[in-house]
C-alpha positions in Angstrom: 4.3 -26.0 31.9 7.9 -25.3 32.5 8.1 -22.4 30.0 9.0 -19.9 32.7 11.5 -22.0 34.4 9.0 -23.9 36.6 8.7 -23.7 40.3 10.6 -20.4 40.6 13.8 -21.6 38.8 13.8 -18.5 36.5 14.4 -16.3 39.5 16.8 -18.7 41.2 14.4 -19.6 44.0 14.4 -23.2 45.2 10.8 -23.7 46.2 9.4 -27.0 47.4 7.2 -28.8 44.9 3.6 -27.9 45.7 1.8 -29.7 42.9 -0.2 -32.6 44.1 0.0 -35.5 41.7 -2.8 -37.4 43.5 -6.5 -36.6 42.9 -7.7 -34.2 45.6 -11.1 -35.7 45.9 -11.3 -39.5 45.4 -14.3 -40.6 43.4 -17.2 -42.4 45.1 -17.8 -44.5 42.0 -15.3 -47.3 41.5 -16.6 -48.4 38.1 -16.0 -45.1 36.4 -12.4 -44.8 37.6 -11.4 -48.5 37.2 -10.8 -48.3 33.4 -8.6 -45.2 33.6 -6.7 -46.6 36.6 -6.2 -50.1 35.0 -4.7 -48.6 31.9 -2.5 -46.2 33.9 -3.9 -43.1 32.0 -5.6 -40.2 33.7 -7.5 -39.3 30.5 -7.8 -36.0 28.8 -8.1 -33.0 31.1 -9.2 -29.7 29.6 -6.7 -27.0 30.4 -9.3 -24.7 32.0 -6.8 -22.2 33.5 -5.1 -21.7 30.2 -8.5 -21.4 28.4 -9.8 -18.8 30.8 -6.6 -16.9 30.6 -6.6 -16.9 26.8 -10.3 -16.0 26.6 -9.8 -13.1 29.0 -6.8 -11.8 27.1 -8.7 -12.2 23.8 -11.6 -10.2 25.2 -9.3 -7.6 26.5 -7.4 -7.3 23.3 -10.6 -7.1 21.2 -12.1 -4.5 23.5 -8.9 -2.3 23.3 -8.9 -2.7 19.5 -12.5 -1.6 19.3 -12.2 1.2 21.7 -9.1 2.6 20.0 -10.9 2.4 16.6 -14.0 4.2 18.1 -11.7 6.8 19.7 -9.9 7.6 16.5 -13.2 7.9 14.6 -14.6 10.1 17.3 -11.5 12.2 17.4 -11.6 12.7 13.6 -15.3 13.7 13.8 -14.8 16.1 16.7 -11.7 17.8 15.2 -13.9 19.9 12.9 -16.5 20.6 15.5 -16.4 22.9 18.5 -18.4 20.7 20.8 -16.0 18.5 22.7 -17.9 18.4 26.0 -20.1 15.4 24.9 -19.9 12.3 27.1 -18.0 9.6 25.2 -19.0 6.6 27.3 -22.6 6.0 26.1 -21.5 6.1 22.4 -18.6 3.8 23.0 -20.8 1.2 24.8 -23.6 1.5 22.2 -21.1 1.1 19.3 -19.3 -1.8 20.8 -19.6 -5.0 18.7 -20.5 -7.5 21.4 -20.7 -10.4 18.9 -17.2 -9.7 17.7 -16.0 -9.7 21.3 -17.9 -13.0 21.9 -16.2 -14.5 18.8 -12.8 -13.6 20.0 -13.5 -14.7 23.6 -14.8 -18.1 22.4 -11.8 -18.5 20.1 -9.5 -17.9 23.1 -11.4 -20.3 25.3 -12.0 -23.1 22.9 -9.1 -23.0 20.5 -6.1 -20.8 21.5 -6.0 -21.6 25.2 -6.0 -25.4 24.8 -4.0 -25.3 21.6 -1.2 -23.2 22.8 -1.1 -25.2 26.1 -0.5 -28.4 24.0 2.0 -26.6 21.8 4.1 -25.3 24.7 4.0 -28.7 26.4 5.2 -30.3 23.2 8.0 -27.8 22.9 9.0 -28.4 26.5 9.0 -32.1 25.9 11.1 -31.9 22.8 13.5 -29.2 24.1 13.5 -29.7 27.9 16.8 -27.9 28.8 16.7 -24.2 29.1 19.8 -23.3 27.2 20.0 -20.1 25.1 20.0 -22.3 22.0 16.8 -24.1 23.0 15.0 -20.9 23.9 15.9 -19.3 20.6 14.8 -22.4 18.7 11.5 -22.4 20.6 11.0 -18.7 19.7 11.8 -19.5 16.0 9.4 -22.5 16.0 6.8 -20.4 17.6 7.1 -17.8 14.9 7.3 -20.2 12.0 4.8 -22.8 13.0 2.4 -21.4 15.7 2.0 -17.9 14.2 0.7 -19.0 10.8 -1.5 -21.6 12.4 -3.0 -19.1 14.8 -3.7 -16.6 12.0 -5.3 -19.3 9.8 -7.5 -20.5 12.6 -8.6 -17.0 13.7 -9.6 -16.1 10.1 -11.5 -19.4 9.7 -13.2 -19.0 13.1 -14.4 -15.5 12.4 -15.5 -16.4 8.9 -17.4 -19.4 10.2 -19.2 -17.3 12.7 -20.0 -14.7 10.1 -21.3 -17.3 7.7 -18.6 -16.3 5.1 -16.6 -19.5 4.7 -16.7 -19.2 0.9 -14.7 -15.9 1.3 -12.0 -17.5 3.4 -9.5 -18.2 0.5 -9.7 -14.5 -0.5 -9.2 -13.5 3.1 -6.1 -15.6 3.4 -4.6 -14.3 0.2 -5.4 -10.6 1.1 -4.7 -10.5 4.8 -2.7 -13.5 6.0 0.9 -12.2 5.2 0.3 -8.6 6.4 -1.2 -9.9 9.6 1.7 -12.3 10.1 4.3 -9.6 9.5 2.6 -7.0 11.6 2.0 -9.5 14.4 5.6 -10.7 14.1 6.9 -7.5 15.7 4.8 -8.0 18.8 5.1 -11.8 19.1 8.9 -12.0 19.5 8.9 -10.4 23.0 5.9 -12.4 24.0 7.5 -15.6 22.8 10.6 -14.9 24.8 8.5 -14.5 27.9 6.8 -17.8 27.2 10.1 -19.7 27.1 12.5 -17.8 29.3 
């Protein structure tokens, strides 16, 4: 992905190309590779690095969201009490919603990582030059197209896991726009980092 300028170009470095276009380990079996080589295609390769990164960030974000929610509840309950010496960690770990964390992690790994990788590759293909106009257009497209898609898929993914697909239209009507506008404030800086 050339989103950050590729090969150090963002920082003005002129590094040698280190990506190897050849397969590092040739296959022992000629029959399995012959069809892909004869057509000239390498086939679909799952973007593992992007999937692992997205799942790690989804897990981290969900954990921070849960911890801050637990912390606020605990702070509110302790404010009226004089006992503030209790250890917080056991209650935080026991109250952590591990299934929710797994839902968000699997979303990042299976959907957001590969999907955003394909999206940014497509944008780099359509707008290859890193002019200020192209960067701003990529940010705008990211907000107008990717943002609503991500919110729609996250809602559907969570409702699917919770067995509440019938409630999905109500969820969209009630929460989609507030989530989009609240997230919009935070996505612009992240979008600029993706394209700069």
